[in-house]
C-alpha positions in Angstrom: 18.0 12.7 12.8 17.0 9.2 11.6 13.3 8.8 10.8 10.7 6.5 9.2 8.0 8.0 7.0 4.7 6.1 6.7 1.8 7.2 4.5 -1.7 6.0 5.0 -0.8 5.7 8.7 -4.1 6.5 10.3 -5.6 3.0 10.2 -5.2 -0.6 9.1 -1.8 -1.7 7.8 -0.3 1.8 7.9 -1.0 2.0 11.6 0.5 -1.4 12.1 3.7 -0.3 10.3 4.0 2.6 12.7 3.7 0.5 15.8 5.8 -2.4 14.6 8.6 -0.4 13.0 9.0 1.4 16.3 10.2 -1.9 17.7 12.6 -2.6 14.8 14.9 0.3 14.7 16.1 3.2 16.9 14.3 6.0 15.1 14.4 9.6 16.4 11.0 10.2 14.9 8.3 8.5 12.9 6.6 10.8 10.4 3.0 9.8 9.8 1.0 11.0 6.8 -2.8 10.7 6.3 -5.9 12.9 6.0 -7.3 12.2 9.4 -5.3 14.3 11.9 -7.1 13.0 14.9 -6.2 9.4 14.2 -2.6 10.4 13.6 -2.5 12.3 16.9 -3.8 9.2 18.7 -0.6 7.3 17.6 1.4 9.5 20.0 0.0 7.6 22.9 0.5 4.2 21.4 4.0 4.5 19.9 7.2 4.7 21.9 8.9 6.7 19.2 8.1 10.5 18.9 5.5 11.1 16.2 5.5 14.0 13.7 2.0 14.4 12.3 1.6 15.5 8.7 -2.1 15.7 8.0 -2.0 15.7 4.2 -4.3 14.5 1.5 -1.9 12.9 -0.9 -4.5 12.8 -3.7 -3.9 16.6 -3.8 -0.6 17.3 -5.6 -0.2 20.4 -3.4 0.6 18.0 -0.5 3.9 17.0 -2.2 5.2 20.6 -1.7 4.3 20.5 2.0 6.1 17.2 2.4 9.1 18.5 0.4 9.3 21.6 2.6 9.3 19.6 5.8 12.2 17.4 4.5 14.2 20.5 3.4 13.7 22.2 6.7 14.6 19.2 9.0 17.1 17.5 6.7 16.5 14.0 8.2 18.0 10.7 7.3 15.1 8.6 6.1 15.9 5.0 7.1 12.5 3.5 6.1 9.7 4.8 3.8 6.4 2.9 3.8 4.0 3.9 1.0 0.7 2.6 2.4 -1.8 5.3 1.2 -4.3 4.1 -1.3 -7.9 3.0 -1.9 -10.1 1.0 -4.2 -13.6 1.1 -5.6 -15.5 -2.0 -6.6 -18.0 -2.0 -9.5 -18.2 -1.9 -13.3 -16.2 0.7 -15.2 -19.5 2.3 -16.3 -20.9 2.8 -12.8 -17.9 4.0 -10.9 -17.7 7.8 -11.3 -14.7 9.0 -13.5 -13.5 11.1 -10.6 -13.2 8.0 -8.4 -11.4 6.0 -11.1 -8.9 8.8 -11.7 -8.6 9.3 -7.9 -7.4 5.7 -7.5 -4.7 6.4 -10.2 -3.7 9.7 -8.5 -3.3 8.2 -5.0 -2.2 4.6 -5.7 0.3 5.5 -8.4 1.0 9.2 -8.7 1.2 10.0 -5.0 3.2 6.9 -4.3 5.7 7.8 -7.0 5.9 11.5 -5.9 6.5 10.6 -2.2 9.2 8.1 -3.2 11.0 10.6 -5.4 10.8 13.4 -2.8 12.2 11.0 -0.2 15.1 9.4 -2.1 17.5 12.3 -1.7 17.3 11.8 2.0 18.1 8.1 1.9 21.5 6.5 2.1 22.9 2.9 2.0 20.9 0.6 4.2 17.6 2.5 3.8 14.5 0.7 2.9 11.3 1.4 0.9 8.1 -0.6 1.3 5.3 -0.3 -1.3 2.0 -1.7 0.0 0.6 -3.5 -3.0 -2.1 -6.2 -3.5 -2.7 -9.7 -4.7 -4.6 -7.8 -7.5 -1.3 -6.8 -8.9 -0.7 -10.2 -10.5 -3.9 -10.5 -12.6 -6.5 -8.4 -14.3 -9.6 -8.1 -12.0 -13.0 -7.4 -13.6 -15.1 -5.0 -11.5 -11.9 -3.9 -9.8 -10.3 -3.0 -13.1 -8.7 0.4 -12.3 -7.7 -0.7 -8.7 -6.0 -3.9 -10.0 -4.2 -1.9 -12.7 -2.9 0.6 -10.2 -1.5 -2.3 -8.1 0.1 -3.8 -11.2 1.9 -0.5 -11.6 3.1 -0.6 -8.0 4.5 -4.1 -8.4 6.4 -3.3 -11.5 7.6 0.0 -10.2 8.8 -1.5 -7.0 10.7 -4.4 -8.6 12.4 -2.1 -11.1 13.3 0.5 -8.5 14.8 -2.3 -6.3 17.2 -3.2 -9.1 18.1 0.4 -9.9 18.7 1.4 -6.3 20.8 -1.6 -5.5 23.9 0.4 -6.5 23.1 2.8 -3.7 22.4 0.1 -1.1 18.7 1.0 -0.9 16.2 -1.9 -0.7 12.7 -1.7 -2.2 10.1 -4.3 -1.4 6.4 -4.6 -2.4 3.9 -6.1 0.0 1.2 -8.0 -1.8 -1.5 -9.3 0.6 -4.8 -10.9 -0.1 -7.9 -9.8 1.8 -7.0 -7.9 5.0 -9.4 -6.8 7.8 -9.3 -3.0 7.4 -11.7 -0.2 6.6 -10.7 -0.5 2.9 -14.0 -2.2 2.3 -16.0 0.7 3.7 -14.9 2.9 0.8 -14.7 0.2 -1.8 -18.3 -0.9 -1.5 -19.8 2.4 -0.3 -23.2 3.3 -1.7 -23.8 -0.1 -3.3 -27.1 -2.0 -2.8 -25.3 -5.3 -3.3 -21.6 -5.9 -2.7 -19.4 -6.8 -5.6 -17.2 -9.1 -3.5 -19.2 -11.9 -1.9 -16.5 -14.6 -1.7 -13.3 -14.2 0.3 -11.3 -17.4 0.9 -9.3 -16.0 3.8 -9.4 -12.7 5.6 -6.0 -11.8 7.2 -5.3 -9.6 10.3 -3.3 -6.4 9.4 -0.9 -7.0 12.2 0.0 -10.4 10.9 0.5 -9.2 7.3 2.8 -6.4 8.6 4.7 -8.8 10.8 5.5 -11.0 7.8 6.4 -7.9 5.7 8.9 -6.6 8.3 10.4 -10.1 8.8 11.0 -10.3 5.0 12.2 -6.7 4.9 14.9 -7.2 7.6 15.8 -10.8 7.2 15.5 -11.7 3.5 16.4 -10.3 0.1 12.9 -10.6 -1.3 11.5 -7.9 -3.5 7.9 -9.0 -2.8 6.5 -10.1 0.5 3.4 -12.4 0.5 1.7 -13.4 3.7 -0.1 -16.8 3.9 0.1 -20.0 1.9 -3.3 -19.5 0.1 -2.1 -16.2 -1.3 1.3 -17.6 -2.3 -0.5 -20.6 -4.0 -2.8 -18.2 -5.9 0.2 -16.1 -7.1 1.8 -19.3 -8.3 -1.3 -20.4 -10.1 -1.8 -17.0 -11.8 1.7 -17.4 -13.3 0.8 -20.7 -14.9 -2.8 -20.2 -16.1 -4.0 -17.9 -18.9 -5.4 -14.7 -17.5 -8.7 -15.3 -19.3 -9.2 -18.4 -17.2 -8.2 -16.6 -14.0 -10.8 -13.8 -14.8 -13.5 -16.4 -15.5 -12.8 -18.1 -12.1 -13.0 -14.8 -10.3 -16.3 -13.9 -12.0 -17.8 -17.3 -11.0 -16.5 -17.0 -7.4 -18.1 -13.6 -7.0 -21.2 -14.5 -9.0 -20.5 -11.6 -11.4 -21.7 -13.2 -14.6 -25.0 -11.3 -14.1 -25.5 -7.6 -14.1 -24.8 -6.0 -10.7 -26.8 -3.0 -9.2 
């Protein structure tokens, strides 16, 4: 049985990966992982490939054992793994609860790594791994400090893994979008009187970002996929300018040189 596995599949880019991957390869099943079972079940009506729902909270380490058991029972060939689960919180390091900051690390880094390592034994030559990353990976981001740091981990891990797994014929690619129209912001700015992020140069549609990602995955040798010229230009600029300058520009854009409440 050849399958794709997609975490964070209930909405946004994860949902788009489910729908668009179904048109790319002849999968026997697509395994979808997220907390919200009702949204995962709804994918059955939208996707032409049979869906296997795994309603798991990947921030809970016990979920890894459930996923491991499913793999061991079915013994599938995983052709594509998409690690899309993750979240961010905006605010100063002093105001974001410690549990939320550690939760970002657990989901964005620990769970991504755990799912990857559990899946690798079921992957053979020609298989692909997609790590959904962020433009934040390329620079330190004040008031998104932990989130940005977790995405820097994802970028470094993805590129290194791509080099390691080349001997097995397995491709690893990070996807590093800018601002995307998803419910990410609902959690990122929840319970704030005033939003941290007030300036967004471009807001991209999730289906367009995923379309670019899959084109790069199937038709290039890139280890990072970046959608849109403005995002590519910013990545190029970050490589040239000191990070201190980049952080000051960000703070001025977001009007974060004054205390936020």
